C-alpha positions as CSV (number, residue, x, y, z in Angstrom):
1,M,32.0,-30.3,24.0
2,T,28.4,-29.5,24.3
3,V,26.6,-26.5,22.8
4,V,25.8,-23.7,25.3
5,S,23.6,-20.7,25.0
6,T,25.0,-17.4,23.8
7,R,21.9,-15.7,25.2
8,P,21.4,-16.9,28.8
9,S,18.3,-14.8,29.3
10,K,16.3,-17.2,27.1
11,I,13.4,-18.8,28.8
12,P,11.4,-21.9,27.9
13,A,8.0,-21.4,26.3
14,V,5.0,-22.1,28.5
15,N,1.7,-23.3,27.2
16,L,-0.9,-23.2,29.9
17,L,-3.3,-25.4,28.0
18,S,-0.8,-28.1,27.4
19,P,1.7,-28.2,30.3
20,R,4.8,-29.9,29.0
21,H,6.7,-32.5,31.0
22,Q,9.9,-30.7,31.7
23,D,12.0,-33.8,31.4
24,S,10.6,-34.7,27.9
25,W,11.0,-31.1,26.8
26,T,14.6,-30.7,27.8
27,H,15.8,-34.3,27.6
28,T,15.5,-37.1,25.2
29,R,13.9,-40.4,26.0
30,G,17.3,-41.7,26.8
31,G,18.0,-38.9,29.3
32,D,20.4,-36.9,27.2
33,P,20.1,-33.1,27.1
34,R,18.2,-32.0,24.0
35,G,19.7,-29.9,21.3
36,F,18.2,-26.4,21.1
37,I,18.2,-23.2,19.1
38,D,18.3,-19.7,20.4
39,A,16.8,-17.2,17.9
40,D,18.9,-14.6,16.2
41,A,16.7,-12.0,14.6
42,L,13.4,-12.1,12.9
43,K,14.0,-12.1,9.1
44,E,11.0,-14.0,7.8
45,L,7.5,-14.1,9.2
46,W,5.3,-17.0,8.0
47,I,1.5,-16.8,8.0
48,H,-0.5,-20.0,8.1
49,T,-3.7,-19.2,6.1
50,G,-5.5,-22.3,7.4
51,T,-5.6,-26.0,6.7
52,A,-8.5,-25.8,4.2
53,C,-7.4,-26.9,0.7
54,N,-8.9,-27.8,-2.6
55,L,-6.9,-31.1,-2.6
56,A,-6.7,-33.9,-0.2
57,C,-3.1,-35.3,-0.6
58,P,-2.5,-38.3,1.6
59,F,1.0,-37.3,2.4
60,C,0.2,-33.7,3.3
61,L,2.3,-32.6,6.3
62,E,-0.7,-30.4,7.4
63,G,-3.4,-33.0,6.9
64,S,-5.2,-30.5,4.7
65,K,-8.3,-31.2,2.7
66,P,-11.4,-29.4,1.5
67,G,-13.2,-27.8,4.5
68,D,-10.6,-28.7,7.0
69,T,-10.6,-26.5,10.1
70,R,-7.7,-27.9,12.2
71,I,-6.2,-24.5,11.7
72,P,-9.0,-21.9,11.0
73,A,-8.7,-19.4,8.1
74,M,-6.7,-16.3,8.7
75,T,-8.1,-12.8,8.2
76,L,-6.5,-9.5,7.4
77,D,-7.8,-7.7,10.5
78,L,-6.2,-10.4,12.7
79,L,-2.9,-10.0,10.9
80,K,-2.4,-6.2,10.6
81,P,-0.9,-5.8,14.1
82,F,1.6,-8.6,13.5
83,F,2.6,-7.2,10.2
84,Q,3.3,-3.9,11.9
85,E,5.2,-5.5,14.7
86,A,7.3,-7.5,12.3
87,V,8.1,-4.4,10.2
88,D,9.2,-2.6,13.4
89,M,11.5,-5.6,14.2
90,G,13.1,-5.4,10.8
91,V,11.5,-8.4,9.1
92,Q,12.7,-8.9,5.5
93,Q,9.9,-11.1,4.1
94,F,6.4,-12.2,4.6
95,S,5.7,-15.9,3.6
96,F,2.4,-17.7,3.3
97,T,1.5,-21.4,3.6
98,G,-1.6,-23.5,4.1
99,G,-3.6,-25.6,3.2
100,E,-3.9,-23.8,-0.1
101,P,-3.8,-20.1,0.5
102,F,-6.0,-19.3,-2.5
103,V,-9.0,-21.1,-1.1
104,I,-9.1,-18.5,1.7
105,R,-11.6,-15.8,0.9
106,E,-9.4,-12.9,2.2
107,F,-6.1,-14.2,1.0
108,V,-5.6,-11.8,-2.0
109,S,-6.5,-8.9,0.3
110,I,-3.9,-10.2,2.8
111,L,-1.3,-10.6,0.1
112,D,-2.1,-7.1,-1.3
113,Y,-1.6,-5.6,2.2
114,A,1.6,-7.5,2.9
115,S,3.3,-6.7,-0.4
116,Q,2.7,-3.0,0.3
117,H,5.3,-3.5,3.1
118,R,7.7,-6.3,2.3
119,P,8.5,-8.9,-0.4
120,C,6.2,-11.9,-0.2
121,F,6.6,-15.6,-0.8
122,V,3.6,-17.9,-1.3
123,L,3.4,-21.7,-1.3
124,T,0.6,-22.9,-3.6
125,N,-0.4,-26.1,-5.5
126,G,-0.9,-23.9,-8.6
127,T,-4.1,-25.5,-9.7
128,R,-7.3,-24.0,-11.0
129,V,-8.1,-22.4,-7.7
130,V,-5.3,-20.0,-8.4
131,M,-6.2,-19.5,-12.1
132,Q,-9.8,-18.6,-11.1
133,R,-8.4,-15.6,-9.2
134,K,-6.0,-14.3,-12.0
135,H,-8.0,-11.0,-12.2
136,Q,-7.3,-10.4,-8.5
137,I,-3.7,-11.5,-8.5
138,L,-2.5,-9.5,-11.6
139,P,-2.9,-6.0,-10.0
140,L,-0.5,-7.1,-7.2
141,L,2.3,-6.7,-9.7
142,D,2.0,-2.9,-9.2
143,N,2.6,-3.1,-5.5
144,P,5.9,-1.8,-4.1
145,H,7.3,-5.2,-3.2
146,P,7.6,-8.4,-5.4
147,I,5.7,-11.6,-4.9
148,H,7.4,-15.0,-5.4
149,F,5.2,-18.1,-5.9
150,R,6.5,-21.6,-5.2
151,V,4.4,-24.2,-6.9
152,S,4.3,-27.9,-5.8
153,L,5.2,-30.4,-8.5
154,D,6.0,-33.6,-6.7
155,Y,7.6,-35.6,-9.4
156,P,8.6,-35.2,-13.1
157,D,5.8,-37.7,-13.9
158,A,2.2,-36.6,-14.4
159,V,0.8,-40.0,-13.5
160,R,2.7,-40.2,-10.2
161,H,2.0,-36.6,-9.3
162,D,-1.7,-37.0,-10.0
163,A,-1.9,-40.2,-8.0
164,G,-1.4,-38.0,-4.9
165,R,-3.0,-34.7,-5.9
166,G,-5.8,-35.7,-8.2
167,E,-6.2,-36.3,-11.9
168,G,-5.3,-33.4,-14.1
169,S,-3.5,-31.5,-11.3
170,F,0.0,-31.8,-12.9
171,A,-1.3,-30.2,-16.2
172,E,-3.1,-27.5,-14.2
173,S,0.0,-26.6,-12.3
174,L,2.1,-26.4,-15.4
175,D,-0.4,-24.0,-16.9
176,C,-0.3,-21.9,-13.8
177,I,3.5,-21.8,-13.7
178,R,3.6,-20.6,-17.3
179,W,1.0,-17.9,-16.6
180,M,2.8,-16.7,-13.5
181,H,6.1,-16.4,-15.3
182,E,4.6,-14.8,-18.4
183,S,2.8,-12.3,-16.1
184,G,6.0,-11.2,-14.5
185,F,6.0,-13.0,-11.1
186,K,9.0,-14.9,-9.8
187,V,8.3,-18.7,-9.7
188,S,10.1,-21.7,-8.2
189,I,9.3,-25.3,-7.7
190,A,8.8,-27.5,-4.6
191,R,9.4,-31.2,-5.3
192,Q,9.6,-34.4,-3.3
193,T,12.7,-36.5,-2.9
194,D,13.2,-40.2,-3.3
195,P,15.7,-42.2,-1.3
196,G,19.0,-42.6,-3.2
197,E,17.9,-40.3,-6.1
198,D,20.3,-38.4,-8.3
199,P,19.0,-34.8,-7.8
200,Q,20.6,-33.5,-11.0
201,S,18.9,-36.2,-13.1
202,V,15.5,-35.6,-11.5
203,E,15.7,-31.9,-12.1
204,E,16.8,-32.4,-15.7
205,Q,13.6,-34.5,-16.2
206,F,11.6,-31.5,-14.9
207,R,13.4,-29.2,-17.3
208,V,12.6,-31.3,-20.3
209,I,8.9,-31.0,-19.3
210,F,9.2,-27.3,-18.8
211,R,10.8,-26.7,-22.2
212,A,8.0,-28.7,-23.8
213,H,5.4,-26.4,-22.1
214,G,7.0,-23.1,-22.7
215,I,8.3,-22.7,-19.2
216,P,11.9,-21.5,-18.5
217,D,14.2,-24.4,-17.6
218,S,16.1,-22.1,-15.2
219,L,13.5,-22.2,-12.4
220,L,14.9,-23.1,-9.0
221,F,13.9,-26.2,-7.0
222,T,13.5,-26.8,-3.3
223,S,13.3,-30.5,-2.5
224,F,11.7,-32.0,0.6
225,P,11.9,-35.4,2.3
226,D,8.8,-37.1,3.6
227,L,7.9,-35.0,6.7
228,G,5.0,-37.2,7.8
229,T,1.4,-36.2,8.6
230,P,0.3,-34.2,11.7
231,G,1.0,-36.0,15.0
232,S,3.0,-38.8,13.3
233,E,6.2,-40.2,14.8
234,D,8.6,-41.6,12.2
235,G,11.2,-43.0,14.6
236,S,13.8,-40.4,13.6
237,P,16.7,-40.0,16.0
238,E,16.4,-37.4,18.7
239,V,18.7,-34.3,18.4
240,T,20.9,-34.0,21.5
241,E,23.3,-31.2,22.6
242,N,26.2,-33.5,21.5
243,C,24.6,-33.7,18.0
244,M,24.6,-29.9,17.8
245,E,28.4,-29.9,18.0
246,K,28.0,-30.4,14.2
247,Y,26.8,-26.8,14.1
248,P,28.9,-24.9,16.6
249,T,28.5,-21.4,15.2
250,R,25.6,-19.0,14.5
251,D,26.4,-19.2,10.8
252,S,26.4,-23.0,10.8
253,R,23.0,-23.1,12.6
254,A,21.4,-20.6,10.1
255,H,19.6,-23.4,8.2
256,F,17.4,-24.1,11.2
257,M,14.3,-22.0,10.5
258,C,13.7,-21.3,14.1
259,T,16.8,-19.1,14.2
260,Y,15.2,-16.5,11.9
261,T,11.5,-17.3,11.3
262,R,8.3,-17.5,13.2
263,M,4.8,-18.5,12.1
264,L,1.4,-17.1,12.9
265,I,-1.6,-19.4,13.2
266,N,-5.2,-18.7,14.0
267,T,-6.5,-20.5,17.1
268,D,-9.5,-20.4,19.5
269,R,-7.4,-18.2,21.7
270,G,-6.5,-15.7,18.9
271,V,-3.4,-15.6,16.7
272,R,-0.5,-17.4,18.3
273,V,3.2,-17.4,17.3
274,Y,4.8,-20.8,16.6
275,A,8.4,-21.7,16.2
276,C,8.4,-22.5,12.5
277,T,6.3,-23.9,9.7
278,L,6.7,-27.6,10.7
279,V,5.6,-27.8,14.3
280,D,2.0,-26.4,14.4
281,D,0.7,-29.9,15.4
282,D,2.5,-29.6,18.8
283,P,1.1,-26.9,21.2
284,D,4.4,-26.9,23.1
285,Y,5.8,-24.8,20.2
286,D,3.3,-22.1,20.9
287,L,5.6,-19.2,21.9
288,G,3.1,-16.6,22.8
289,A,0.9,-13.8,21.5
290,T,3.6,-11.4,20.2
291,L,6.6,-11.8,18.0
292,R,8.9,-10.1,20.4
293,E,8.3,-12.5,23.2
294,S,8.6,-15.4,20.9
295,M,12.1,-14.4,20.0
296,D,13.2,-14.7,23.6
297,T,12.2,-18.4,23.8
298,R,14.7,-21.2,23.5
299,I,13.5,-23.8,21.0
300,M,14.1,-27.4,22.0
301,L,14.6,-29.7,19.0
302,R,12.1,-32.2,20.2
303,H,9.6,-32.5,17.2
304,P,10.3,-35.4,14.8
305,R,10.6,-33.0,12.0
306,C,13.5,-31.2,13.7
307,F,15.7,-34.1,12.7
308,S,14.9,-33.4,9.0
309,C,16.2,-29.9,9.5
310,Y,19.2,-31.3,11.3
311,R,20.0,-33.9,8.7
312,F,18.9,-32.3,5.4
313,G,18.9,-28.6,6.1
314,A,15.3,-28.6,4.8
315,S,14.0,-25.0,4.7
316,C,10.6,-23.8,3.7
317,S,12.1,-20.4,2.7
318,A,12.6,-19.2,-0.8
319,P,15.7,-20.4,-2.7
320,G,18.3,-17.9,-3.3
């Protein structure tokens, strides 16, 4: 059988600056009805701090680099109304991604404000740009809600890691992870996957390195496949309604981020709400100017990265 909506009032998103072709939005290239997700409830609100970064990794899914302005920097004044709306809707966590959040001038002020209201989760490369702001970060430990940092360590191999992120970045990240843990923050690791790898073996290699650097070997990992650069098409299969028979219930669809998350990005039209952290390179995933209206929009699984969520259950959210 095919998947049908449990919330028939859902409407497709409309982006006036990028009118979508209805057939390509609702149907695959082969003419099959696309798979879709109807949102449940907003549990996690992501904030894109901007695509500026201190590094220029060739594999970056955001195409970030120093001075990049594809997505402009976020400010606290822009975010305050959305934080309040999210709290009113029962959001459980605020999460932050970039670029590198800590290159944004106002980021510590944003994180300070957010952690007064809900637990926070921050994706960072953990290099010297973070350590240079230690004096600003440490006081956040006194806020009502905890802050969890996830630091990117691509491989358990400094040479291979530094080939993508720059010489010395692996050592800088290890120093930052140790400082975060010793200071009292929760820390976890984001790593990249290799085809055919043995995950347990890879993570044990990381733990050996951690023990040698005075870092707990109990840190949790989140592993990611290659998600491509902005606007890229990797030839992944398209997700159809028939494909979604694999996930027939609300619980089985819970790993799709668009069931419970939304992301805010700064644009020339103001802050806009996007479906999730992986689709900001496609304006058809602009769901409007408020969180409430965004939750009433059916999300068609058209983006190439949707297949990664379908196949691997890849989630940008914090590990349990």
